[in-house]
Structures are given as structure tokens and as C-alpha cells.
N, CA and C of each residue as an Amber inpcrd file, in Angstrom:
protein
   738
  89.2770000  77.4430000 156.1880000  90.4620000  77.3540000 155.6300000
  89.7080000  77.8910000 154.0060000  90.4050000  78.3420000 153.0620000
  89.6640000  78.3600000 151.6000000  90.2320000  77.8310000 150.9480000
  89.1460000  77.0190000 150.0760000  89.6140000  76.4250000 149.3530000
  88.8630000  76.4790000 147.8420000  88.6970000  75.4580000 146.7200000
  88.1680000  75.9010000 145.4790000  87.4230000  74.6390000 145.2620000
  86.3460000  74.0800000 144.6750000  85.7150000  73.1140000 144.4750000
  85.6290000  72.8530000 142.4250000  85.6950000  71.1260000 142.7570000
  85.4120000  70.7130000 141.2130000  84.2580000  70.2940000 141.4350000
  83.4560000  71.1810000 139.9850000  82.0070000  71.3920000 140.1970000
  81.7530000  70.1620000 139.1540000  82.0310000  68.7080000 139.0700000
  82.2000000  67.4880000 138.7000000  81.6460000  66.5260000 139.4750000
  80.5710000  65.7380000 139.3150000  79.9060000  64.9240000 140.4020000
  81.1400000  63.4940000 140.9770000  81.7600000  63.0410000 139.5520000
  82.4960000  61.8700000 140.2300000  83.9260000  62.1750000 140.6750000
  84.1150000  63.2950000 140.7730000  85.5470000  64.0790000 141.3380000
  84.6850000  64.9800000 142.9870000  83.4770000  65.0080000 142.7240000
  83.5210000  65.4480000 143.8680000  83.0100000  64.1600000 145.1650000
  82.9260000  63.2710000 144.5300000  82.5530000  61.8490000 145.4300000
  84.4980000  61.6690000 146.1480000  85.0900000  62.2790000 145.6780000
  86.4600000  62.3170000 146.3000000  86.8500000  63.1430000 147.1720000
  87.0990000  64.1600000 146.1380000  87.0910000  65.8320000 146.5870000
  86.0450000  66.2980000 147.6820000  85.6540000  65.7210000 148.3810000
  84.6530000  66.1010000 149.3670000  84.5450000  67.8220000 149.8670000
  86.0610000  68.6360000 150.3520000  85.6350000  69.1990000 150.9990000
  86.5050000  70.5050000 150.0470000  86.9220000  70.0460000 148.3320000
  87.7310000  70.4720000 147.5760000  89.0870000  70.7320000 147.6230000
  90.2800000  71.3970000 147.1030000  91.2180000  71.4630000 147.2700000
  91.6070000  73.0860000 148.3750000  93.0230000  72.8350000 149.4530000
  93.0830000  74.0890000 150.3830000  93.7320000  75.0510000 149.1300000
  93.8260000  76.3580000 149.3570000  94.4620000  77.4730000 149.0950000
  94.8120000  78.2430000 150.2420000  96.0730000  78.5830000 150.0570000
  97.4840000  77.9000000 149.2350000  97.7720000  76.4880000 149.5050000
  97.8840000  75.8960000 148.1870000  98.3730000  74.5590000 148.3530000
  99.2290000  74.0950000 146.9130000 100.1750000  73.0980000 147.1570000
 100.8330000  72.4560000 146.0760000 100.0580000  71.1890000 146.2250000
  99.8460000  70.8140000 144.5640000  99.2280000  69.1340000 144.1430000
 100.1620000  69.0160000 143.2670000 100.1670000  67.5820000 143.6830000
 100.9950000  66.6030000 142.2420000 100.0760000  65.6550000 142.3880000
  99.8950000  65.0860000 140.7090000  99.0400000  63.8070000 140.1640000
 100.5340000  63.1620000 139.6020000 100.4890000  62.3520000 140.0240000
 101.2950000  61.0760000 140.1060000 100.6530000  60.0720000 139.1430000
 101.5620000  59.0170000 138.4620000 101.0720000  58.1690000 137.9770000
 102.4320000  57.4930000 136.9140000 101.9470000  56.5420000 136.5840000
 102.3660000  55.8950000 135.1190000 102.7060000  56.8810000 133.7340000
 103.2760000  57.1130000 132.9770000 103.1300000  57.2440000 131.8800000
 102.0730000  57.1570000 130.4330000 101.2450000  57.6070000 130.2240000
  99.9110000  57.1730000 129.7730000  98.4050000  57.0250000 130.3940000
  99.0150000  57.6610000 131.6010000  97.8130000  57.4480000 132.2190000
  96.6760000  58.2760000 132.4110000  96.9990000  59.6260000 131.8210000
  95.8690000  60.7020000 131.4220000  96.1170000  61.6820000 132.4140000
  96.9570000  61.6190000 132.9370000  97.3720000  62.8640000 134.2510000
  96.7760000  64.1800000 133.7390000  97.4320000  64.6930000 132.4620000
  97.3110000  66.0110000 131.8380000  95.4390000  66.0410000 132.1430000
  94.5090000  64.9790000 131.8980000  93.0130000  64.9780000 132.0260000
  92.9540000  65.7030000 133.1100000  93.2090000  65.0010000 134.3900000
  93.1010000  65.5560000 135.6880000  93.5030000  66.8760000 136.1420000
  94.6170000  67.4590000 135.5170000  95.4010000  68.5720000 135.9250000
  94.1430000  69.7430000 134.9050000  94.0610000  69.2410000 133.2680000
  93.1840000  70.0430000 133.0570000  91.8900000  70.7010000 133.6040000
  91.4770000  69.2040000 134.2900000  89.8730000  69.6500000 135.5280000
  89.9850000  70.0850000 136.3620000  91.1080000  70.4110000 137.2730000
  91.8990000  71.4150000 138.3210000  91.7420000  73.0080000 137.8370000
  92.7370000  73.0460000 136.8770000  93.3100000  74.3600000 136.4270000
  91.6400000  75.1630000 135.5610000  91.2910000  74.1040000 135.3070000
  89.5160000  75.1220000 134.7940000  88.8820000  74.9920000 135.8970000
  88.6230000  74.3150000 136.6900000  88.0580000  75.0150000 137.9960000
  88.4500000  76.2960000 138.6620000  89.6610000  76.1820000 138.5920000
  90.5510000  77.5680000 139.1950000  90.2170000  78.8810000 138.4200000
  90.2540000  78.4050000 136.8150000  90.2190000  79.6280000 136.4170000
  88.2830000  80.1440000 136.2200000  87.5940000  79.0590000 136.5190000
  86.2920000  79.4530000 136.1780000  85.6860000  79.6910000 137.6550000
  86.7810000  79.9120000 139.0060000  86.3050000  80.6180000 140.2130000
  86.7700000  81.5480000 139.8480000  87.3300000  82.5210000 138.8450000
  87.8790000  83.2400000 139.0390000  89.5960000  83.9440000 139.6430000
  90.0020000  82.7140000 139.3730000  91.6710000  82.4980000 139.7210000
  92.4810000  83.0420000 138.3140000  93.3340000  83.4990000 138.4880000
  94.1510000  83.5980000 137.2330000  95.5630000  82.1070000 137.3670000
  95.5310000  81.6880000 135.7470000  96.6490000  80.4100000 135.7300000
  97.6370000  81.2080000 134.6510000  98.7390000  80.0260000 135.4810000
  99.8120000  79.8420000 134.6600000 100.4400000  78.7630000 134.0750000
 100.6850000  78.5180000 132.6090000 100.3150000  77.2170000 132.4280000
 102.1720000  77.4430000 131.4870000 102.5960000  75.9100000 132.2780000
 104.2120000  75.6410000 132.0450000 103.8170000  74.7020000 130.9290000
 103.9750000  74.6660000 129.8400000 104.0510000  74.0440000 128.1970000
 105.6640000  73.2030000 128.2200000 105.6600000  72.2980000 128.3850000
 107.1450000  71.0570000 128.5690000 106.5400000  70.1860000 127.2780000
 105.6840000  69.7540000 127.4710000 105.2980000  68.5130000 126.8300000
 104.4330000  68.4400000 125.5320000 103.4200000  69.1610000 126.0870000
 102.5210000  70.0030000 125.2680000 102.4820000  71.5100000 124.4830000
 102.2070000  71.4160000 123.2400000 102.1710000  72.7510000 122.6900000
 100.5690000  73.6400000 122.9360000 100.9950000  74.6800000 122.5030000
  99.5960000  75.5480000 123.2220000  98.1110000  75.0310000 122.3020000
  98.4840000  74.4280000 121.2430000  97.4130000  74.1410000 120.6230000
  96.4450000  72.9660000 120.8040000  97.4730000  72.2610000 121.7870000
  96.8450000  71.0610000 122.1960000  96.3150000  71.0860000 123.8170000
  97.0190000  72.0280000 124.4720000  96.5950000  72.5930000 125.5180000
  95.2990000  73.2580000 125.7160000  95.2250000  73.8150000 124.6210000
  93.9730000  74.8890000 124.3580000  92.6600000  73.6180000 123.8750000
  93.2380000  72.2940000 123.4520000  92.2990000  71.4960000 122.7240000
  91.7730000  70.7920000 124.1760000  92.4760000  70.4650000 125.3180000
  92.4550000  69.5890000 126.4170000  91.4200000  70.2160000 127.1620000
  91.3970000  72.0050000 127.5090000  90.1930000  72.7190000 127.9840000
  88.8730000  72.8100000 127.0990000  89.2410000  72.6950000 126.0080000
  87.8990000  72.3610000 124.8470000  86.8200000  71.4590000 125.2830000
  87.5940000  70.6590000 125.6240000  86.7030000  68.8940000 125.9850000
  86.0370000  69.5290000 127.3800000  86.6120000  70.3510000 128.1480000
  85.2020000  71.0550000 129.0490000  84.6910000  71.8260000 128.8060000
  84.7150000  72.2380000 127.4400000  83.7960000  73.3110000 126.7590000
  84.0810000  74.7500000 127.9620000  85.6440000  75.0440000 127.4840000
  86.3280000  76.1430000 127.8000000  86.9120000  76.1970000 126.6790000
  86.8400000  77.4980000 126.0360000  87.7040000  78.2670000 125.4050000
  88.5900000  79.0540000 126.1620000  89.9590000  79.2200000 126.0780000
  90.9410000  79.7690000 126.9590000  91.4510000  81.0480000 126.4660000
  90.6980000  81.2580000 125.3070000  90.6740000  82.5930000 124.5520000
  89.6370000  83.6650000 125.1550000  88.5070000  83.2540000 125.9220000
  87.5570000  84.2010000 126.9890000  88.6320000  84.3750000 128.2270000
  89.6710000  83.5560000 128.4380000  90.0110000  83.7460000 129.8870000
  91.8580000  84.0360000 129.3010000  91.5530000  85.0480000 128.3090000
  92.9900000  85.4010000 128.0560000  93.3100000  86.2410000 128.8000000
  92.6930000  87.1950000 129.9480000  93.0000000  88.1900000 130.9020000
  93.5940000  87.3860000 131.9410000  93.3720000  86.5610000 131.9310000
  93.6990000  86.0670000 133.3190000  94.4150000  84.4000000 133.2940000
  95.0560000  84.2330000 132.1010000  95.8800000  83.0140000 131.5990000
  97.1820000  83.4350000 130.7840000  98.5140000  83.1970000 131.3380000
  99.8440000  83.6070000 130.6440000 100.3540000  81.8070000 130.5520000
 100.7560000  81.8930000 129.2230000 101.2110000  80.5250000 128.8870000
 102.8350000  80.9000000 128.9350000 103.6960000  79.9130000 129.3140000
 105.1540000  79.4120000 129.5830000 105.5070000  78.4090000 128.3050000
 106.0400000  78.6900000 127.2760000 106.2870000  77.7390000 126.3460000
 108.1140000  77.5420000 126.2730000 108.1810000  76.2420000 126.5320000
 109.5270000  75.7070000 126.3160000 110.2220000  76.2160000 125.1260000
 111.5080000  76.8320000 125.1230000 112.1080000  77.0710000 124.3150000
 113.6820000  76.7550000 124.4940000 114.1630000  75.6620000 123.8960000
 115.4690000  75.4230000 124.0650000 116.5310000  76.2750000 123.6260000
 116.2460000  77.3420000 122.0680000 116.6810000  77.4710000 121.5700000
 117.3460000  79.2380000 122.2410000 116.6360000  79.7840000 123.6260000
 117.0260000  80.9340000 123.3760000 117.5360000  80.6490000 125.0910000
 118.1100000  81.8350000 125.3460000 119.2770000  81.8780000 126.5030000
 118.0490000  82.1890000 128.1110000 117.1940000  82.7660000 127.8580000
 116.2040000  82.9600000 129.0110000 115.0630000  83.2450000 128.9590000
 114.6900000  83.9680000 129.3930000 113.1920000  84.2030000 129.0130000
 112.7250000  85.2730000 128.2700000 111.8590000  85.3230000 127.2090000
 111.2570000  86.1210000 126.5930000 109.8910000  86.5440000 126.2440000
 109.7250000  87.3180000 125.9690000 107.9360000  88.1460000 125.8490000
 107.8320000  87.8480000 124.4650000 106.5600000  86.8930000 124.1370000
 106.3890000  86.5680000 123.0030000 104.9370000  87.0890000 122.3230000
 104.0140000  87.2060000 122.7780000 102.8750000  87.9940000 122.7980000
 101.9990000  88.6190000 124.5480000 101.0970000  89.0230000 124.5890000
 100.8290000  89.7900000 125.4940000 100.3790000  88.9520000 126.2580000
 100.5610000  87.4860000 126.2630000 100.4460000  86.5500000 127.6800000
 100.7860000  85.1400000 127.0430000 101.6650000  85.1700000 126.3470000
 103.0770000  84.2010000 126.2070000 104.2800000  84.4010000 126.5270000
 105.2090000  83.4340000 127.4000000 106.0700000  84.2650000 127.5440000
 106.8160000  82.4840000 127.0460000 108.0680000  82.8340000 126.2390000
 109.3060000  81.8750000 126.3480000 110.2030000  81.4550000 126.9950000
 110.4150000  80.7050000 127.4000000 111.3740000  80.2740000 128.4220000
 112.2330000  79.2170000 128.2850000 113.6390000  79.1260000 128.2510000
 114.4520000  77.8980000 128.3370000 114.2400000  77.2620000 129.7140000
 113.4930000  76.3730000 130.1970000 113.0470000  76.1670000 131.2040000
 114.3400000  74.8780000 132.1710000 114.9420000  74.6620000 130.9410000
 115.9280000  73.7990000 131.1020000 116.9840000  74.2840000 132.3820000
 117.4910000  75.7680000 132.1500000 118.4210000  76.4870000 133.0790000
 117.2050000  77.2850000 134.5010000 117.8570000  76.1820000 135.5280000
 116.5540000  76.6340000 136.5810000 116.0550000  77.8640000 137.0580000
 117.1920000  78.8820000 136.7950000 116.9650000  79.9750000 137.5730000
 115.9220000  80.7480000 136.3050000 115.4210000  80.2060000 135.2220000
 114.5410000  80.7570000 134.3970000 112.7230000  80.2680000 134.7480000
 112.9920000  79.2060000 134.7680000 111.5180000  78.7250000 135.5540000
 111.4060000  79.9710000 136.6420000 111.9210000  79.8620000 137.6300000
 111.3060000  81.1820000 138.5250000 111.2730000  82.4560000 138.1350000
 112.2020000  82.9060000 137.0940000 112.1250000  84.3390000 136.6480000
 110.8680000  83.7650000 136.2530000 110.3760000  82.3330000 134.8200000
 109.5780000  82.6510000 134.3090000 107.8900000  83.0100000 134.8060000
 108.0720000  81.8290000 136.0540000 106.7060000  82.3650000 137.2530000
 106.3320000  83.8450000 137.6450000 107.5700000  84.3100000 137.7690000
 107.5820000  85.5350000 137.9830000 107.2390000  86.8480000 137.5750000
 108.1090000  86.2020000 136.2830000 107.6510000  87.3660000 134.9670000
 106.2290000  87.4600000 134.7160000 105.2860000  85.9080000 134.3920000
 103.9700000  85.6900000 134.2800000 102.7600000  86.4460000 135.4900000
 103.1810000  85.9380000 136.7230000 102.8780000  86.6820000 137.7000000
 102.5230000  88.0530000 137.4340000 103.4240000  89.0380000 136.8060000
 103.3650000  90.6280000 136.7780000 102.3580000  90.6840000 135.5720000
 101.9150000  89.7640000 134.9000000 101.0210000  90.2490000 133.9170000
  99.8840000  89.6510000 134.2640000  99.5950000  89.3220000 135.2040000
  98.2680000  88.5300000 135.6190000  97.7290000  89.3970000 136.3980000
  96.4020000  89.6290000 136.3690000  95.6930000  90.6890000 137.3990000
  95.5710000  89.9850000 139.1220000  95.2840000  90.6770000 139.7850000
  94.8780000  89.7160000 141.3910000  93.8370000  89.6320000 141.5470000
  93.6930000  88.3330000 142.2070000  92.3190000  87.8910000 142.2500000
  92.0200000  87.4080000 144.0350000  91.2880000  87.2940000 144.7730000
  90.4670000  86.3960000 145.9950000  91.4400000  85.0780000 145.4340000
  91.3520000  84.3910000 144.5270000  91.7690000  82.8870000 144.8030000
  93.4320000  83.1030000 144.4170000  93.9090000  83.8120000 143.9220000
  95.2340000  83.9590000 143.4850000  95.3720000  83.3510000 142.1640000
  97.1700000  83.3830000 141.9330000  97.3900000  82.6310000 140.9470000
  98.0360000  81.0930000 141.3460000  97.4920000  80.2860000 140.1780000
  97.7810000  78.7340000 139.9890000  98.8410000  78.5310000 138.5490000
 100.4310000  77.7400000 139.1570000 100.8200000  77.6330000 138.5040000
 100.6550000  76.0470000 138.0110000 100.6110000  75.9260000 136.4950000
 100.2810000  74.5300000 136.7010000 100.8080000  73.7730000 135.4520000
 101.6520000  72.9800000 135.6510000 102.7180000  72.4970000 134.4740000
 102.8690000  71.1250000 134.5460000 103.3230000  70.2500000 133.3190000
 103.0220000  68.7820000 133.2060000 104.2390000  69.0680000 132.7150000
 103.9890000  67.2520000 133.1400000 105.9630000  66.3250000 132.8120000
 107.2570000  66.6810000 133.3970000 107.0580000  67.9770000 134.6050000
 108.4950000  68.5750000 134.7860000 109.6080000  67.7630000 134.5330000
 109.7410000  65.9760000 135.2980000 110.6650000  65.0190000 135.1810000
 111.2270000  65.2740000 134.5350000 110.6100000  65.5720000 133.1490000
 111.7140000  65.5120000 131.4540000 112.5630000  66.3780000 131.4000000
 112.6000000  67.5560000 132.5950000 113.4650000  68.2780000 132.3750000
 114.6310000  67.4360000 133.0040000 114.4570000  66.5340000 133.9960000
 115.5580000  65.9190000 134.3940000 116.6070000  65.3800000 133.7610000
 116.1710000  64.8330000 132.0830000 117.3470000  64.1850000 131.4860000
 118.5270000  65.0340000 130.8820000 117.9790000  66.1720000 131.1470000
 119.5080000  67.2770000 131.0770000 120.7270000  66.5960000 132.1620000
 121.7240000  66.2380000 131.5620000 123.0700000  66.1310000 132.8750000
 123.5290000  67.2060000 133.0080000 123.6890000  68.3710000 132.3430000
 124.0290000  69.5440000 132.9220000 123.2650000  70.3650000 134.3460000
 121.6430000  70.3760000 133.7840000 120.8340000  70.7360000 134.7690000
 119.8170000  69.9330000 135.6370000 120.3690000  68.4710000 135.8330000
 119.1250000  67.9430000 136.5470000 119.1660000  67.8520000 137.6550000
 120.5550000  68.0140000 138.4900000 120.4070000  68.2300000 139.9300000
 120.3580000  69.7920000 140.0170000 120.1960000  70.8650000 139.3580000
 119.4780000  72.1130000 140.0280000 118.4790000  72.0900000 139.7730000
 117.6080000  71.6510000 138.6240000 116.3150000  71.6330000 138.0690000
 115.5100000  71.1750000 139.4810000 116.1810000  69.8920000 139.7140000
 115.3560000  69.1060000 141.4320000 115.4710000  69.7610000 142.1430000
 116.0920000  70.3390000 142.6720000 116.6590000  71.6400000 143.9960000
 115.5860000  72.8930000 143.5670000 115.3910000  73.2660000 142.5240000
 114.4070000  74.3100000 142.1890000 113.0610000  73.6920000 142.3060000
 112.7650000  72.5210000 142.2370000 110.8960000  72.1410000 142.4210000
 110.9490000  71.8620000 143.4640000 112.3150000  71.2880000 144.2470000
 112.1360000  71.2830000 145.9810000 111.7870000  72.5900000 146.6260000
 112.3810000  73.4650000 146.1190000 111.8110000  74.8110000 146.5900000
 110.8320000  75.2830000 146.0860000 110.4070000  75.2920000 144.6480000
 108.9340000  75.4950000 144.6970000 107.9380000  75.0350000 145.6760000
 108.2850000  73.5550000 145.6540000 106.7190000  72.9440000 146.6750000
 106.9950000  73.2850000 148.0790000 107.8380000  73.9100000 148.8660000
 108.2150000  74.3870000 149.9760000 107.5610000  75.5540000 150.1630000
 107.3200000  76.1410000 148.9660000 106.8950000  77.8160000 149.0720000
 105.4030000  77.8860000 149.5990000 104.8160000  78.7950000 150.2330000
 103.1470000  78.7540000 150.1720000 102.7220000  79.1200000 149.1260000
 102.7780000  78.4140000 148.2180000 101.7990000  79.1470000 146.9140000
 101.1020000  78.2940000 146.4240000 100.4570000  78.5660000 145.3860000
  99.6210000  77.3960000 144.8030000 100.4270000  76.8580000 143.3390000
 100.1490000  75.7820000 143.6010000 101.3020000  75.2950000 142.4590000
 100.3940000  73.2400000 142.2580000 100.2560000  73.4410000 140.6930000
  99.5620000  71.7440000 140.0590000 100.6020000  71.0380000 139.1290000
 101.0620000  70.5100000 139.1890000 102.3930000  69.6690000 138.9430000
 101.7080000  67.8320000 138.4620000 101.2790000  67.9280000 137.1910000
 101.3800000  66.1880000 136.3290000 103.0990000  65.6980000 136.3950000
 103.4180000  64.8290000 136.9690000 104.3260000  64.0410000 136.9790000
 104.2430000  62.4040000 136.6630000 105.1970000  62.0610000 136.0870000
 105.0990000  60.3440000 135.8330000 105.8490000  59.8530000 137.2660000
 105.4010000  58.7910000 137.5710000 106.0340000  58.2380000 138.6100000
 107.4420000  57.2100000 138.2030000 107.0250000  56.8510000 137.3710000
 108.2390000  55.7150000 136.8920000 109.3690000  55.9280000 135.9180000
 109.7630000  57.5810000 135.9860000 110.8690000  57.9230000 135.6290000
 111.5710000  58.9290000 136.5410000 112.7640000  59.2050000 136.6170000
 113.4820000  59.4280000 137.7240000 112.8480000  59.1860000 138.7950000
 112.6390000  57.8500000 139.5750000 111.6660000  57.6220000 140.4950000
 111.6440000  57.9190000 141.6790000 113.6030000  58.3700000 142.0740000
 113.9420000  58.5200000 143.1690000 114.0190000  60.1660000 143.5670000
 114.0810000  60.8430000 142.4810000 114.1730000  62.4420000 142.7370000
 112.5150000  62.6500000 142.6730000 111.4090000  61.9420000 142.0640000
 110.0780000  62.2510000 141.7710000 109.8130000  62.0090000 143.6080000
 109.8100000  60.9570000 143.5940000 109.5550000  60.1640000 145.1660000
 109.9090000  61.3140000 146.7270000 111.0260000  62.5380000 145.9900000
 110.9410000  63.2890000 146.9380000 109.8010000  64.5800000 147.0240000
 109.7660000  64.8410000 145.3400000 108.2630000  66.0260000 145.4890000
 107.2700000  65.5800000 145.5500000 107.3910000  64.2960000 145.5260000
 105.7690000  63.5650000 146.2470000 105.6400000  63.8290000 147.6690000
 106.8050000  63.4830000 148.2810000 107.1150000  63.9220000 149.5560000
 106.3560000  65.0770000 150.2020000 106.9300000  66.0370000 149.1720000
 106.8500000  67.9770000 149.8270000 105.2520000  68.3100000 149.2220000
 104.7050000  67.7570000 148.5020000 103.2590000  68.1980000 147.6610000
 102.4230000  67.9780000 149.2990000 101.8150000  69.4750000 149.0610000
 100.1560000  69.0060000 150.0070000  99.5350000  68.0690000 149.6360000
  99.0750000  68.2660000 148.2870000  97.8640000  66.8820000 148.0930000
  98.7100000  66.0360000 147.1300000  98.6920000  64.7320000 146.8850000
  98.6090000  63.9520000 146.2010000  97.6170000  63.2170000 145.6380000
  97.3110000  63.2350000 144.2570000  96.3900000  62.1480000 143.5620000
  97.5640000  61.1110000 142.8990000  96.5440000  59.9670000 142.6840000
  97.3640000  58.7230000 141.8640000  96.6050000  58.6070000 140.9840000
  97.1640000  58.3240000 139.1800000  96.1540000  58.0800000 138.5390000
  96.9760000  57.1530000 137.6490000  96.5230000  55.7440000 137.2790000
  96.6360000  54.7000000 137.2140000  95.4040000  54.0090000 136.1510000
  96.1180000  53.1830000 135.3960000  94.9500000  52.2820000 134.6000000
  94.6230000  51.2740000 134.8920000  93.2910000  50.8740000 135.0270000
  92.6750000  50.1160000 136.1220000  92.1870000  48.6510000 135.0420000
  92.6520000  48.8850000 133.5730000  92.0720000  47.7240000 132.4230000
  92.4490000  48.4150000 131.1930000  92.0420000  47.4190000 130.1350000
  92.0430000  48.5320000 128.6550000  91.3130000  49.5220000 128.7500000
  92.0210000  50.7190000 128.2920000  91.5680000  52.0500000 128.1070000
  90.6220000  52.2880000 128.5940000  91.0120000  52.1000000 130.4310000
  90.3500000  52.1900000 131.9160000  91.5380000  53.1310000 132.7090000
  90.9800000  54.0830000 133.3130000  91.7710000  54.8360000 134.8170000
  90.9910000  55.1080000 135.6790000  91.6680000  54.8620000 136.5330000
  91.4380000  55.1430000 138.2340000  92.2650000  56.0680000 138.6100000
  91.7750000  57.1760000 139.5290000  91.9660000  58.0840000 140.3590000
  91.4740000  57.9230000 141.7020000  93.1950000  58.2060000 142.4460000
  92.6720000  58.0090000 144.0690000  93.6020000  59.2670000 144.7120000
  93.2220000  59.7090000 145.8510000  93.7980000  60.7610000 146.9200000
  94.6790000  59.9750000 147.4550000  95.7380000  60.4830000 147.7600000
  96.7730000  59.4520000 148.4560000  96.7210000  60.3600000 149.9710000
  96.7330000  61.9960000 149.5960000  97.0570000  62.6540000 150.8390000
  96.2030000  64.3570000 150.1810000  95.6060000  64.9170000 151.5480000
  95.4820000  66.1680000 151.4540000  95.6450000  67.1480000 152.4950000
  96.2140000  68.7370000 152.2480000  96.6070000  68.8660000 153.5630000
  95.8820000  70.0670000 154.3950000  95.2350000  69.1600000 155.9260000
  94.7020000  69.6310000 156.7120000  92.6770000  69.5080000 155.7180000
  92.4690000  68.8020000 155.0170000  91.2970000  68.9900000 154.8170000
  90.8290000  67.2190000 154.4050000  89.5100000  67.1270000 154.4510000
  89.2030000  65.9240000 154.6430000  88.9190000  65.1540000 153.0980000
  88.7970000  64.0760000 152.5800000  88.8960000  63.5290000 151.2450000
  88.2130000  61.9310000 151.5390000  87.4940000  61.7420000 151.0270000
  87.0810000  59.9440000 150.6980000  88.4480000  59.5440000 149.9680000
  88.6560000  58.0180000 150.5590000  90.0390000  57.4750000 150.5800000
  89.5020000  56.6120000 149.1890000  88.4560000  56.5790000 148.3620000
  88.1900000  55.4200000 147.6560000  88.6080000  55.7410000 146.0990000
  88.8750000  54.4490000 145.5310000  89.0990000  55.1800000 144.1130000
  88.1570000  55.3350000 143.0480000  87.6910000  56.3360000 142.1800000
  86.6370000  56.5630000 141.4190000  87.4010000  56.0260000 139.7870000
  86.5550000  55.2660000 139.3720000  87.0450000  55.5490000 137.6640000
  86.8510000  56.8220000 136.6980000  87.5160000  56.8110000 136.2940000
  87.4160000  58.2590000 135.3330000  87.1090000  58.1080000 134.2590000
  85.9140000  58.7960000 134.1110000  84.8770000  58.8310000 132.6630000
  85.5180000  59.2980000 131.4710000  86.6670000  58.7790000 130.5280000
  87.1650000  59.1440000 129.3730000  87.1310000  58.1010000 128.2880000
  86.5710000  59.0540000 127.1210000  86.4490000  57.7700000 126.1010000
  87.9430000  57.0940000 125.6330000  88.0050000  56.1900000 124.6850000
  89.0240000  55.3330000 124.3170000  89.3840000  56.4170000 123.3890000
  89.1240000  57.3400000 122.2920000  89.4080000  58.5030000 121.4260000
  89.9310000  58.9520000 122.2590000  89.5010000  59.7370000 123.3790000
  90.3470000  60.9870000 124.3820000  91.3450000  60.4190000 124.7210000
  91.5460000  59.3680000 125.5470000  92.6720000  58.3410000 126.1440000
  94.1070000  58.3150000 125.0500000  93.7680000  57.3880000 123.6780000
  94.4790000  57.4420000 122.9180000  94.8710000  58.6190000 122.4000000
  94.5320000  59.8550000 122.1530000  94.9480000  60.9170000 121.6640000
  96.1990000  61.7140000 122.8160000  95.6210000  61.1660000 124.1110000
  96.5960000  62.0090000 125.5560000  98.0040000  61.6500000 124.9760000
  97.7460000  59.9040000 124.8650000  99.1160000  58.9990000 124.8060000
  99.4380000  59.1360000 123.8960000  99.1670000  59.5860000 122.7500000
  99.6700000  59.6750000 121.3600000 100.6260000  61.1400000 121.3720000
 100.1540000  61.8860000 121.9900000 100.4790000  63.1830000 121.9630000
 101.8640000  63.3470000 122.9620000 101.4690000  62.4020000 124.4770000
 102.3640000  62.6280000 125.0770000 103.7520000  61.4380000 124.2410000
 103.6880000  60.6660000 123.8140000 104.3070000  59.8900000 123.3720000
 105.2310000  60.5440000 122.3660000 104.5350000  61.4420000 121.4920000
 105.0520000  61.9350000 120.3810000 106.4810000  63.0220000 121.3780000
 105.8090000  63.4590000 122.2300000 106.6090000  64.8680000 122.9840000
 107.6020000  63.9330000 123.3850000 107.3140000  62.8180000 123.9380000
 108.5780000  62.3210000 124.4720000 109.6590000  62.0160000 123.5550000
 109.5430000  61.5050000 122.6630000 110.4530000  61.0090000 121.0310000
 110.7410000  62.0680000 120.9780000 110.5370000  63.6020000 121.0440000
 110.8150000  64.7950000 119.9610000 112.0240000  65.2870000 121.1420000
 111.3760000  65.7080000 122.2380000 112.1250000  66.4340000 123.7890000
 113.0200000  65.7570000 124.1010000 113.1870000  64.3050000 124.1470000
 114.0290000  63.5280000 125.4720000 115.9490000  63.3680000 124.6970000
 115.4140000  63.0940000 123.5700000 116.8310000  63.2470000 122.8480000
 117.4520000  64.7840000 123.1410000 116.4920000  65.8890000 122.9640000
 117.0670000  67.1980000 122.7600000 117.5660000  67.3920000 124.1040000
 116.6790000  66.7950000 124.9770000 117.1800000  67.4780000 126.4510000
 118.5350000  66.6750000 126.8810000 118.5740000  65.5780000 126.6990000
 119.7640000  64.5200000 127.1550000 120.8070000  65.5050000 126.2260000
 121.1270000  66.2980000 125.1710000 122.4080000  66.3860000 124.7810000
 122.6150000  67.7590000 125.7640000 122.1230000  68.5210000 126.4900000
 122.1940000  69.5440000 127.0450000 122.9650000  69.6640000 128.8130000
């Protein structure tokens, strides 16, 4: 079975055989638990091993996304031919190309999510590893009273497909729907706080590959964690009221 490796010692302690390809991965846990840090680690490894990457930006802006990768000493500009950004834009009706590797999309409309992924793939080169679709905070879209049910079903269909997806999702918002997504993912990771400014990571499930069931402590500085939490909180305060009106 093909897999890609996360070449970081503390991650290798639990991901002993890497992550199967293709497969879907969900990183779950409470809000503010640093899930984007783990998501970025996995997406970074994917890029460095030759894969193409689609980044769905719902709760983070492009500048902050690039900053997360820079913390891993990765300048996304050097991977511009392997990366396409899909930025949430609630002011447009569909999907529009902004620059060579940036699409704008009203992701509240479920058909736009699938269309944006399809269009992004068309902009990317073929690779042995394939294309990974990485999105954070997808359950924020469920705050839409008009589109929540359709969005849920679209994510279900995505997770049932045989492709490479990586989503970070808070488990304390829309718990019933999120639990369905968790159950469909091939691989399920859980991130949570283990103390003041301390985080732990545990693998709950992997698809046909062995792993270490022990929990590991995530080596993150207090400054990094505070920044992630502040960015996430600012996004929630800004986006959720807007989405609730749609």
C-alpha cells in the first residue's frame, strides 16, 4: 500500500507506517486545540514528497496560512506550481479565478465546493502521490440555515469518495453531524489540551495500517498556540454572524 511519511520524530512515534494513499483524514478536537498545526504538518509533508495541494481557506486568510507553513521552514511561494488556494468569498455567486493559483468561491453553496475542488485540480500537475485537498473548520459552514443540510451531505459524499482529503474539524460544534463525518473518515486524529498551554495528539483510527495508540505531546510554544487561538477566535467572531444570515 502506498503511503506518505511525516518525517518528524514525535509524529513518527505514533504514525509508524505513515498515512495511506489515497485516504481521508479528519483531525478533530475542541476549538482552540491547535488542529491547524497538525493539519499543516501533514500538508507540508505531502508537498515536500511531490504531491499537489489544494487549500480550502474558510477560517484563515492566505497570509496566515502561509505563516503556518513558514513555521515549518516552508515558503509556499516555492511550491506555487503544486498549490492552489480556494478562498471563501461570500460576496460572489460561484467560483472565480483570482490569480494563477488562487480561486475565489462562495463555499456556502454546496455545488461550489465540488466545483472549486474540480477546477483547482485542473490547475495542478499530475504527480505520483496525487492531490491532497486540505480544509480547516468546515463545520463553520453549518451555521448557514439555508445550506447546512446540503453542506453536510456534500461532505459525506466527499468522505465516501476514494481520494485524498484532510480536514480539521471542531468536535464541540454541530456534534451530531460532525460525528457522522468522523465515522466516515479513513483516518481519525484527536487533538486536545492536556494542561495550560499544552496539547496532546492521539490517533483514534487508521485505514488498514498499523499505528501507535499512545498519546504524544505536541511540541508547540505558548506564543504559537496563543496566535493560533487568537486567529481562530477572530475568524469565528467575524464569519459566524455573516454565515448565520445566509
